[in-house]
SETOR-142489 format. One record per residue (C-alpha): x, y negated, z; residue number from 1. Coordinates in Angstrom, 3 decimals. Layout:
! SETOR-142489
X;Y;Z;NUM
...
END
This chain:
! SETOR-142489
0.000;0.000;0.000;1
1.286;-3.452;-0.876;2
2.623;-5.598;1.955;3
0.250;-8.291;0.635;4
-2.857;-6.084;0.659;5
-4.378;-8.118;3.487;6
-4.462;-11.163;1.191;7
-6.787;-11.786;-1.719;8
-3.888;-13.579;-3.437;9
-0.291;-12.640;-2.642;10
1.678;-15.354;-0.792;11
4.276;-15.452;-3.574;12
1.681;-15.719;-6.357;13
1.928;-18.497;-8.917;14
-1.773;-19.081;-8.262;15
-0.911;-20.301;-4.761;16
1.738;-22.556;-6.245;17
-0.822;-24.038;-8.632;18
-3.543;-24.538;-6.029;19
-1.158;-25.615;-3.274;20
-0.482;-29.086;-4.622;21
-2.879;-32.022;-4.615;22
-1.773;-33.437;-7.963;23
-2.392;-30.181;-9.814;24
-5.759;-29.712;-8.136;25
-6.748;-33.246;-9.187;26
-6.077;-32.388;-12.821;27
-8.064;-29.156;-12.456;28
-10.833;-31.314;-10.978;29
-10.643;-33.709;-13.950;30
-10.888;-30.927;-16.510;31
-13.795;-29.270;-14.731;32
-15.591;-32.627;-14.485;33
-15.385;-32.972;-18.265;34
-16.553;-29.487;-19.089;35
-19.301;-29.331;-16.449;36
-20.848;-32.355;-18.138;37
-21.010;-30.562;-21.488;38
-22.078;-27.095;-20.372;39
-25.483;-26.048;-21.678;40
-26.343;-24.743;-18.197;41
-25.611;-28.063;-16.466;42
-29.352;-28.410;-15.788;43
-28.851;-25.871;-12.987;44
-26.580;-28.335;-11.224;45
-29.180;-31.051;-11.713;46
-31.935;-28.837;-10.289;47
-30.732;-29.214;-6.702;48
-30.116;-32.948;-7.165;49
-26.661;-32.718;-5.611;50
-24.717;-33.251;-8.805;51
-26.261;-36.546;-9.970;52
-26.465;-37.819;-6.380;53
-22.740;-37.366;-5.760;54
-20.878;-35.648;-8.618;55
-17.492;-36.022;-6.975;56
-18.632;-34.222;-3.830;57
-20.294;-31.454;-5.856;58
-17.248;-30.840;-8.012;59
-14.876;-31.138;-5.098;60
-16.861;-28.491;-3.191;61
-16.148;-26.086;-6.071;62
-12.440;-26.903;-5.764;63
-12.535;-26.372;-2.002;64
-14.188;-22.966;-2.329;65
-11.580;-21.903;-4.889;66
-8.783;-23.026;-2.583;67
-10.288;-21.136;0.362;68
-10.286;-17.975;-1.715;69
-6.750;-18.467;-2.996;70
-5.196;-18.974;0.454;71
-7.375;-16.836;2.713;72
-6.803;-13.315;3.925;73
-8.732;-10.739;1.903;74
-11.683;-10.392;4.296;75
-12.110;-14.160;4.634;76
-11.789;-14.671;0.883;77
-14.420;-12.030;0.206;78
-16.744;-13.678;2.721;79
-16.262;-16.996;0.917;80
-17.082;-15.361;-2.415;81
-20.164;-13.724;-0.909;82
-21.257;-17.132;0.410;83
-20.990;-18.585;-3.097;84
-23.066;-15.704;-4.439;85
-25.710;-16.219;-1.752;86
-25.920;-19.960;-2.446;87
-26.550;-19.302;-6.129;88
-29.115;-16.616;-5.341;89
-31.005;-19.080;-3.131;90
-31.078;-21.664;-5.931;91
-32.329;-19.018;-8.365;92
-35.092;-18.018;-5.957;93
-36.146;-21.624;-5.461;94
-36.299;-22.284;-9.198;95
-37.837;-18.913;-10.037;96
-35.247;-18.268;-12.739;97
-31.940;-16.434;-13.032;98
-28.749;-18.287;-13.870;99
-27.451;-16.798;-17.152;100
-24.485;-14.476;-16.756;101
-22.631;-16.479;-19.402;102
-22.934;-19.582;-17.221;103
-21.208;-17.778;-14.335;104
-18.484;-16.639;-16.723;105
-18.092;-20.189;-17.975;106
-17.201;-21.462;-14.509;107
-14.652;-18.688;-14.022;108
-13.202;-19.459;-17.429;109
-12.837;-23.112;-16.435;110
-10.925;-22.186;-13.279;111
-8.569;-19.969;-15.267;112
-8.034;-22.419;-18.107;113
-7.627;-25.608;-16.104;114
-5.365;-23.920;-13.559;115
-3.005;-23.139;-16.430;116
-3.436;-26.432;-18.276;117
-3.007;-28.615;-15.180;118
0.118;-26.840;-13.988;119
1.695;-26.945;-17.429;120
0.888;-30.642;-17.816;121
2.505;-31.546;-14.495;122
5.208;-28.949;-13.966;123
6.331;-26.451;-16.624;124
5.026;-23.863;-19.086;125
3.753;-20.644;-17.535;126
5.076;-17.378;-18.909;127
2.689;-14.640;-20.126;128
2.926;-12.682;-16.865;129
2.009;-15.774;-14.841;130
-0.961;-16.514;-17.095;131
-2.086;-12.917;-16.694;132
-1.819;-13.359;-12.919;133
-4.059;-16.442;-12.990;134
-6.540;-14.507;-15.103;135
-6.515;-11.514;-12.756;136
-7.106;-13.551;-9.591;137
-10.217;-15.302;-10.860;138
-11.472;-12.168;-12.591;139
-11.430;-10.438;-9.200;140
-13.561;-13.313;-7.894;141
-16.025;-12.678;-10.705;142
-16.049;-8.954;-10.056;143
-16.833;-9.543;-6.387;144
-19.733;-11.782;-7.458;145
-21.041;-9.037;-9.731;146
-20.643;-11.037;-12.934;147
-20.942;-8.671;-15.909;148
-18.897;-8.396;-19.100;149
-15.706;-9.986;-17.819;150
-12.693;-9.714;-20.152;151
-10.216;-6.968;-19.301;152
-7.032;-8.896;-20.071;153
-5.730;-12.408;-20.583;154
-5.613;-11.771;-24.328;155
-9.289;-10.733;-24.316;156
-10.098;-13.750;-22.152;157
-8.535;-16.077;-24.728;158
-10.937;-14.764;-27.341;159
-13.921;-15.043;-24.986;160
-12.849;-18.552;-24.028;161
-12.777;-19.638;-27.662;162
-16.296;-18.260;-28.098;163
-17.486;-20.157;-25.011;164
-16.035;-23.440;-26.203;165
-17.716;-22.977;-29.582;166
-21.137;-21.841;-28.338;167
-21.820;-23.089;-24.815;168
-21.028;-26.799;-24.957;169
-23.118;-29.737;-26.122;170
-23.300;-33.474;-25.575;171
-26.708;-33.994;-23.982;172
-28.623;-36.516;-21.918;173
-27.149;-34.771;-18.875;174
-23.654;-35.487;-20.221;175
-24.325;-39.200;-20.597;176
-25.952;-39.439;-17.181;177
-23.156;-37.555;-15.468;178
-20.482;-39.795;-16.951;179
-22.460;-42.825;-15.798;180
-22.366;-41.337;-12.306;181
-18.618;-40.703;-12.560;182
-18.097;-44.350;-13.505;183
-20.356;-45.596;-10.707;184
-18.729;-43.468;-8.000;185
-15.130;-43.994;-9.115;186
-15.107;-47.639;-10.140;187
-13.571;-48.955;-13.396;188
-9.871;-48.314;-12.707;189
-10.233;-44.796;-11.310;190
-12.764;-43.939;-14.003;191
-10.277;-44.853;-16.734;192
-7.664;-42.696;-15.004;193
-10.136;-39.811;-14.945;194
-10.613;-40.151;-18.699;195
-6.850;-40.211;-19.203;196
-6.388;-37.047;-17.135;197
-9.160;-35.390;-19.117;198
-7.426;-36.288;-22.378;199
-4.327;-34.498;-21.097;200
-5.951;-31.212;-20.000;201
-9.180;-30.868;-21.991;202
-9.383;-28.398;-24.896;203
-9.938;-29.902;-28.337;204
-13.656;-29.056;-28.405;205
-14.236;-30.819;-25.085;206
-12.269;-33.893;-26.145;207
-14.157;-34.128;-29.421;208
-17.621;-33.789;-27.869;209
-16.787;-36.413;-25.250;210
-14.931;-38.620;-27.748;211
-12.034;-38.883;-25.346;212
-9.528;-39.769;-28.049;213
-6.323;-38.029;-29.007;214
-3.276;-39.746;-27.514;215
-3.436;-40.461;-23.774;216
-1.117;-43.145;-22.490;217
-0.800;-40.995;-19.368;218
1.549;-38.536;-21.113;219
4.715;-40.681;-20.826;220
3.754;-41.425;-17.226;221
3.656;-37.683;-16.545;222
7.150;-37.329;-17.982;223
8.386;-39.762;-15.336;224
6.200;-38.109;-12.695;225
8.037;-34.780;-13.037;226
11.146;-36.487;-11.698;227
9.552;-38.931;-9.245;228
6.724;-36.867;-7.793;229
8.471;-36.288;-4.478;230
9.295;-39.962;-3.900;231
7.249;-41.908;-1.369;232
6.384;-44.505;-4.042;233
4.755;-41.816;-6.209;234
2.779;-40.498;-3.242;235
1.652;-44.008;-2.300;236
0.472;-44.684;-5.870;237
-1.520;-41.462;-5.930;238
-3.185;-42.215;-2.598;239
-4.061;-45.730;-3.687;240
-5.928;-44.446;-6.733;241
-8.205;-42.080;-4.827;242
-11.652;-43.036;-3.510;243
-11.336;-43.743;0.199;244
-13.870;-41.087;1.214;245
-11.924;-38.362;-0.615;246
-8.360;-39.555;-0.098;247
-7.703;-37.644;3.116;248
-9.267;-34.458;1.748;249
-7.202;-34.512;-1.419;250
-3.948;-35.374;0.322;251
-4.536;-32.412;2.649;252
-4.317;-30.160;-0.408;253
-0.547;-30.628;-0.213;254
-0.583;-28.866;3.159;255
-0.605;-25.083;3.118;256
-3.461;-23.561;5.131;257
-2.586;-21.858;8.401;258
-3.039;-18.402;6.856;259
-0.234;-19.153;4.427;260
2.007;-20.613;7.106;261
1.524;-17.658;9.436;262
2.232;-15.235;6.609;263
5.537;-16.907;5.877;264
6.773;-16.806;9.483;265
END
């Protein structure tokens, strides 16, 4: 039995590296915010009213759940996954409809794709084994949730992902409303930064549907960031650009949870 069998994700996994840094998580957040707005099942998020009321909180809760799973011991991670499943089941019961299986897969696909894209934008390219590892972690989440027809490999996932991007996205009234809410909750400067981050990590189909544009001015900034990210000036700039109510939460993402710290000692 593996020495890491008590963990859902091994302490030395690249997935923990990706999800253990606030900057990377912010870019994952930005990509998910773009694609959530285009997903044909976004009406499910509007059904509860939580998404339009506070889209940042709703999206950040998804990030927090993912982080809990990545850093928790196996039993705790599985309980977190079961909680997510129960929350969705309650929404389905209230609406009297079943969330399509493809919509569940879409969210998993986002977590896989933006984990890879965000890390590569900020740090370095991932090798095939590392990409497979990201795929496997979130596929195990989907298996625990009982999501059917999950791809069996990263290569198969790439094909399924291309199909999703071609078939499951549209620019709708929900898209326009959600972006209005992003702008209202972030303010003009932070909203423009969100759009820039989305230009960096979004797939072509997402960028085209949202008309994000091709060349983000953030790219040369990221080149400097790779060398200056550990300086106090860089950390101050990042903190200054976050909404006050989320700043402490996001900065805490740089701190490894106690489960990780205890495992390393």
